[in-house]
C-alpha positions in Angstrom: 0.2 -0.1 -0.2 1.5 3.6 -0.8 2.4 5.9 1.8 -0.8 6.9 3.8 -2.7 9.8 2.5 -2.0 13.1 4.9 -5.7 13.7 5.0 -6.6 10.0 6.2 -8.1 9.7 9.7 -5.9 8.2 12.4 -7.0 4.6 12.3 -9.4 2.4 10.4 -12.6 2.6 12.6 -14.0 0.0 15.0 -16.8 -1.6 13.2 -19.4 -3.8 15.2 -20.9 -6.8 13.6 -24.1 -6.6 11.6 -26.2 -9.8 12.6 -26.6 -12.3 9.9 -23.2 -11.2 8.2 -20.0 -13.1 7.9 -17.0 -11.8 6.0 -13.5 -13.3 5.1 -10.6 -12.6 3.2 -7.6 -13.8 1.6 -4.7 -13.5 -0.7 -5.8 -16.2 -4.2 -3.0 -14.9 -6.1 -4.6 -12.3 -8.3 -2.8 -9.6 -6.6 1.2 -9.7 -7.6 2.5 -8.2 -4.6 0.9 -10.8 -2.3 -1.6 -8.4 -0.9 -5.5 -9.6 -0.3 -7.2 -9.8 -3.0 -10.5 -11.3 -3.0 -13.4 -10.8 -0.1 -16.3 -13.2 0.4 -19.5 -11.9 2.2 -22.5 -14.4 3.0 -25.6 -13.5 4.3 -28.5 -15.9 5.7 -31.7 -16.8 3.3 -34.3 -13.5 2.7 -31.6 -11.3 3.0 -32.7 -8.3 0.7 -30.6 -6.0 -1.8 -30.4 -3.1 -3.9 -27.9 -1.2 -5.8 -26.3 1.6 -7.9 -23.9 1.0 -10.6 -21.7 3.2 -13.0 -23.0 4.5 -16.0 -20.6 3.8 -18.2 -20.7 2.7 -21.6 -18.1 0.6 -21.2 -19.2 -1.8 -17.8 -17.2 -4.6 -16.5 -18.3 -7.7 -16.6 -19.4 -8.1 -13.0 -21.2 -4.4 -13.2 -23.4 -6.4 -16.2 -24.3 -9.5 -13.9 -25.0 -7.2 -10.8 -27.3 -5.1 -12.8 -29.5 -8.3 -13.6 -28.9 -10.1 -10.4 -30.6 -7.2 -8.7 -33.8 -7.5 -10.2 -34.2 -10.5 -8.1 -34.0 -8.3 -4.8 -32.0 -11.2 -2.9 -28.6 -11.8 -1.9 -27.0 -14.6 0.0 -23.3 -14.1 -1.3 -21.0 -11.4 -2.6 -17.7 -12.3 -4.0 -15.0 -9.3 -4.6 -11.8 -9.1 -5.9 -8.8 -6.4 -6.3 -5.9 -6.1 -8.9 -8.2 -6.8 -11.8 -11.0 -4.8 -13.0 -12.7 -7.7 -15.4 -13.7 -4.9 -17.8 -13.5 -5.1 -21.5 -12.4 -8.6 -21.2 -15.1 -9.7 -23.4 -16.9 -13.2 -23.5 -13.8 -14.3 -21.1 -15.0 -11.7 -18.6 -18.7 -13.2 -18.8 -17.1 -16.5 -18.0 -15.0 -15.5 -15.4 -17.9 -14.1 -13.5 -20.3 -17.4 -14.6 -17.5 -19.6 -12.7 -17.4 -17.4 -9.9 -21.0 -17.3 -8.9 -21.7 -20.9 -9.9 -18.7 -22.0 -7.3 -19.9 -19.6 -4.5 -23.5 -20.6 -5.2 -22.7 -24.2 -4.8 -20.8 -23.3 -1.3 -23.4 -21.2 -0.2 -26.4 -23.5 -1.2 -28.4 -20.7 -3.2 -29.0 -19.8 -6.7 -26.4 -18.3 -8.9 -28.8 -15.4 -9.3 -28.3 -14.4 -5.4 -24.7 -14.2 -5.9 -23.1 -10.6 -6.6 -19.7 -9.9 -7.8 -17.4 -7.1 -8.3 -13.8 -6.6 -9.6 -11.6 -3.6 -9.3 -7.9 -2.9 -10.8 -6.3 -3.1 -14.3 -8.7 -2.9 -17.2 -8.7 -5.2 -20.2 -6.6 -7.8 -18.8 -8.3 -11.7 -18.6 -9.6 -12.2 -14.8 -8.1 -15.7 -13.7 -11.3 -16.9 -12.0 -9.7 -19.8 -11.2 -7.7 -18.8 -8.8 -11.1 -17.5 -6.7 -12.7 -20.8 -7.3 -9.7 -22.4 -6.1 -9.8 -20.5 -2.6 -13.6 -19.9 -2.2 -13.8 -23.4 0.1 -11.0 -21.9 2.5 -13.1 -18.5 2.7 -16.1 -20.2 3.4 -14.3 -22.3 6.2 -12.9 -18.8 7.7 -16.3 -16.8 7.5 -16.6 -14.7 10.5 -18.9 -12.0 11.9 -16.5 -9.1 12.6 -13.7 -9.6 9.7 -14.0 -5.9 8.6 -10.5 -4.5 8.2 -9.4 -7.7 6.4 -12.2 -7.4 4.0 -12.1 -3.8 3.4 -7.9 -4.3 2.4 -9.2 -7.0 0.1 -11.0 -4.6 -2.1 -8.1 -2.0 -2.0 -5.9 -1.3 -5.2 -4.3 2.3 -4.9 -5.8 3.4 -1.6 -3.6 4.8 1.0 -5.9 3.4 3.7 -8.7 1.5 4.5 -11.8 3.0 4.5 -15.1 1.9 6.8 -18.0 3.5 8.9 -21.0 2.7 10.7 -23.8 4.2 12.2 -27.6 3.4 14.0 -30.8 4.4 13.7 -34.3 3.5 15.4 -37.3 2.4 13.5 -40.1 2.1 15.8 -38.0 2.2 18.7 -35.8 -0.7 17.7 -32.4 0.2 16.9 -30.8 -0.9 13.6 -27.1 -0.8 12.3 -25.6 -0.1 9.2 -22.0 -0.7 8.4 -20.4 -0.4 5.4 -16.5 -0.4 4.1 -15.4 1.4 0.3 -12.7 1.3 -2.0 -11.6 4.3 -4.0 -8.8 6.6 -4.7 -8.7 7.5 -8.5 -10.6 7.3 -11.4 -13.5 9.0 -9.5 -16.4 11.0 -10.8 -19.9 11.3 -10.2 -21.7 9.4 -12.5 -23.0 7.3 -10.7 -20.6 7.5 -9.3 -19.1 5.8 -6.5 -16.2 3.2 -6.3 -16.7 0.0 -4.4 -18.9 0.0 -1.5 -20.6 -2.5 0.3 -23.1 -1.1 3.0 -24.9 -3.7 5.2 -27.8 -3.3 7.7 -29.5 -5.8 10.1 -33.0 -3.8 9.2 -35.9 -5.7 7.6 -36.8 -3.7 4.9 -38.1 -5.2 1.1 -35.6 -4.3 -1.8 -38.2 -1.8 -3.3 -37.6 0.1 0.0 -33.9 -0.2 -0.1 -33.3 0.7 -3.9 -34.9 4.6 -3.2 -33.3 4.9 0.0 -29.9 4.4 -1.4 -30.4 6.4 -4.5 -31.6 9.0 -1.9 -28.2 8.3 0.2 -25.7 8.0 -2.9 -27.1 11.5 -4.4 -26.0 13.0 -1.3 -22.5 11.4 -1.0 -21.0 9.7 -3.7 -22.8 11.7 -6.4 -21.1 14.9 -4.5 -17.5 14.1 -4.8 -14.9 13.8 -7.5 -11.3 13.2 -7.9 -10.0 13.5 -11.2 -13.3 13.5 -13.3 -13.3 10.1 -14.4 -16.1 7.6 -13.9 -14.9 4.1 -13.5 -16.1 1.1 -15.5 -16.6 -0.9 -12.0 -18.3 1.8 -9.9 -20.5 -0.7 -7.6 -22.6 0.1 -4.5 -24.6 -2.3 -2.8 -27.2 -2.7 0.5 -28.0 -5.7 1.6 -30.5 -6.3 4.4 -30.4 -9.1 6.5 -34.0 -8.7 8.4 -32.7 -9.7 11.7 -34.3 -7.1 13.7 -37.8 -7.2 14.4 -39.2 -3.8 14.0 -42.6 -2.2 12.7 -42.7 -2.8 9.1 -43.5 0.8 7.2 -45.8 0.9 4.4 -43.6 2.8 2.1 -40.3 3.8 1.7 -41.1 7.5 2.4 -42.9 6.5 5.8 -41.9 8.7 8.6 -40.5 5.2 10.5 -37.7 5.7 8.1 -36.9 9.0 8.6 -34.4 8.4 11.1 -32.9 5.5 8.9 -32.7 7.3 5.9 -30.7 10.1 7.6 -28.0 7.8 9.1 -27.5 5.6 5.8 -26.7 9.0 4.0 -24.3 9.9 6.6 -22.7 6.6 6.8 -22.3 7.1 3.0 -21.3 10.6 3.3 -18.5 9.6 5.6 -17.3 7.0 3.1 -17.3 9.3 0.3 -15.5 11.9 2.0 -12.8 9.1 2.9 -12.5 8.4 -0.6 -11.8 12.1 -1.3 -9.4 12.0 1.4 -7.5 9.4 -0.5 -7.6 11.0 -3.6 -4.3 10.2 -5.4 -1.6 12.4 -4.5 -4.3 14.5 -2.6 -2.8 16.7 0.1 -6.0 18.9 0.7 -9.6 18.3 1.2 -11.7 20.7 -0.8 -15.3 21.7 0.1 -17.4 23.7 -2.6 -20.8 25.0 -1.8 -22.9 26.6 -4.5 -25.7 28.6 -3.1 -28.2 30.8 -4.9 -28.6 28.7 -8.0 -31.4 28.6 -10.2 -31.9 24.9 -8.9 -30.4 22.2 -6.7 -29.1 20.2 -9.6 -27.6 23.3 -11.2 -26.3 24.2 -8.2 -24.6 20.7 -8.0 -23.2 21.0 -11.6 -21.5 24.2 -11.0 -20.1 23.1 -7.9 -18.4 20.2 -9.9 -17.1 22.3 -12.7 -15.4 23.7 -10.2 -14.0 20.7 -8.4 -13.3 19.2 -11.8 -11.2 22.3 -13.0 -7.5 21.5 -13.2 -6.8 24.8 -12.8 -8.9 25.5 -10.1 -7.3 22.4 -8.3 -3.5 22.9 -9.2 -4.4 26.5 -7.8 -5.1 24.8 -4.6 -2.3 22.4 -4.8 0.2 25.2 -4.7 -1.7 27.3 -1.9 -2.8 29.9 -4.6 -5.3 31.9 -3.5 -6.5 32.5 -7.7 -10.2 33.2 -7.3 -10.3 34.4 -11.2 -9.9 30.7 -12.1 -13.2 29.7 -9.5 -15.0 32.4 -11.8 -13.7 30.6 -15.0 -15.3 27.4 -14.0 -18.5 28.6 -12.8 -18.9 30.5 -16.5 -18.1 27.5 -18.0 -20.3 25.1 -16.4 -23.1 25.7 -18.8 -25.7 26.8 -16.0 -27.3 29.8 -15.4 -25.3 32.6 -13.7 -25.2 36.2 -14.0 -21.4 37.6 -13.8 -22.8 41.0 -11.6 -24.3 38.8 -9.0 -22.0 36.2 -8.5 -20.3 36.3 -5.1 -16.9 34.3 -4.1 -15.7 33.7 -0.6 -12.4 31.4 0.5 -11.9 30.3 4.1 -14.8 32.3 5.2 -13.8 35.8 3.5 -15.4 37.3 0.7 -12.6 38.0 -2.2 -15.4 39.1 -4.9 -18.9 40.5 -4.9 -21.7 41.5 -7.2 -19.1 40.7 -9.9 -16.0 42.4 -9.2 -13.3 41.9 -6.4 -14.0 43.2 -2.8 -12.5 47.0 -2.4 -9.4 46.8 0.2 -9.3 43.1 -0.9 -6.4 41.6 1.5 -5.2 38.2 0.4 -3.2 37.5 3.2 -5.8 35.5 5.3 -6.9 33.7 2.1 -3.0 32.5 1.6 -3.1 31.1 5.1 -6.4 29.2 4.6 -5.1 28.2 1.1 -1.6 26.7 2.8 -4.1 24.4 5.2 -5.2 20.8 4.9 -9.0 21.9 4.5 -10.2 24.3 2.0 -13.6 25.9 1.8 -14.9 27.6 -0.9 -18.4 29.4 -1.4 -20.0 30.8 -4.5 -22.9 32.3 -4.5 -25.1 32.9 -7.4 -27.6 35.4 -6.7 -30.1 34.3 -8.7 -32.3 31.5 -6.9 -32.5 29.1 -4.0 -30.7 26.3 -5.2 -28.3 25.1 -3.1 -25.3 22.4 -3.2 -22.2 21.3 -1.6 -19.3 19.0 -3.4 -16.1 17.6 -2.5 -12.7 17.2 -4.1 -9.5 16.9 -3.4 -5.9 18.8 -5.2 -4.2 18.0 -8.2 -0.5 17.3 -7.3 2.3 15.7 -9.2 1.5 12.3 -7.1 -1.5 11.8 -9.2 0.8 11.9 -12.1 3.5 9.2 -10.4 0.8 6.9 -9.1 -1.3 6.7 -12.5 1.8 6.6 -14.8 3.4 3.7 -12.9 -0.2 1.9 -12.3 0.5 -1.2 -14.2 4.2 -1.9 -13.8 
């Protein structure tokens, strides 16, 4: 694993067990550096599932499989490998998926359609599925309730730290747990997007409720981050509910009973999303961009992402350069409604430009001090409506080039 990001948390969080879920991880020979490269999760019969997948028009073979399997709304096993994306691998990729799900289904005693798969790593290289299949017996024997850290390690690629988060909520007075792990560092852009994210809860909810709840959470977390503007072929987020808590059953997904669960799920997703940004390849700074006064919330989000994805903005931040003109440029190119003479910009809580011009007597010194820090706050007010959104990104350093230039070697 590369040197840890300076924005990383102090340690991997303490993640309690989710009742009904068991995990295992192992090195199966796919990763040439000998790191754990396969994770297995097994859940009890009756576990429901929902997912959000990449919108890339060149999806991986596992994404194609998951898209079909989600129609059933059930999951018993999840097999994830790193070091190989099984993307752009043609019929060989589909064969590898089928071999994996058939073998896992035989061990789990379920239908192949109840087995989900995900892969991450190099695109275009055939996945040696036999390595996974040969290690599945040992993985099933090693299943334990709280093997979170090992599972997170097995799905990592260029990540510099392991990512996990947990939360609790009440459904009708009954506590339920939501816990997840994620991987992601580069090739991160919101279209879905996420990276690989696997969320588990002991709540008892049907798949038709899980899907809108997950979509709501993704829209306020993973769809609001970007590292480099590139959407992966393999982006997958899955939410599985083991149904082990006997709480009152809501009638619809918007039922007030589910309000606390919806908020907790969104918070767990946001926690994981920000960990991904903190681990952006070569990142030295976390950047929060809040857009207000836009014509609509979606417009505000698009403007925020235009700023967040601008190489000129990101390199200025890397160099601690308070060049707010680049922010103006990015707003103007976003394709969203903006009126130059109503635009205001603040950096680190200090307004630098207002009503289309620099603030009289503007002193760059406090801005420069803020820009030299690890966490940068940018606020943009369009002054034309009530639309609002916050997006997160990181700076663009030479480390990003180093990591991606040497990714396959």
